C-alpha angles and dihedrals in degrees: 000000000000116000132187087253091054092049088051091051092050089045090051087054093053093044091050090054096242109161112227115219116220085221092070119096120231088253091053091047092050092050090048091050092048089057102032096057088051121200123340126212123184113211120193114215108206117129088328139357118292109223095024092179120054126183117208136164112261116248096023125103120252125192113212114203107203111201105193115201097152116094096196114119086235092070099046096097136031123209128203103188097186091055099040092241126143111170132183112228113203116214114257093018136100112231119195121216120182122206136166114205103219100207137005112288146087121299116187129211127189145165121275090267095045091239100112109054138186138168137217111209110203109201126198110274120229108244119215090245096058090048091065 
């Protein structure tokens, strides 16, 4: 059964430039899609960011889906200084931004005027070696 989430994951694979082999089964493709797209977080932009604090594992990709509802000029772009990202956010649209925090720590994001603010907290990820 194909769902919207599955289509999004498959689209993420294509956008990421991952070559899909004809030798893979549908189940294998879906498993690959679930891991390749990483984690997704929807952020509502309406007088601020909700949620404004997002925790993710360090070293893993995260796809942030900015849903801008606010029409003020302040909220029309989001900036991630640590990643060199400055992205326009059209009102009434969802804009995806993909980042991979390289190491544990705090990564801030803000509007173009630095009035609206949020943070990504990248936490140490548990490696398979330490889980044993």
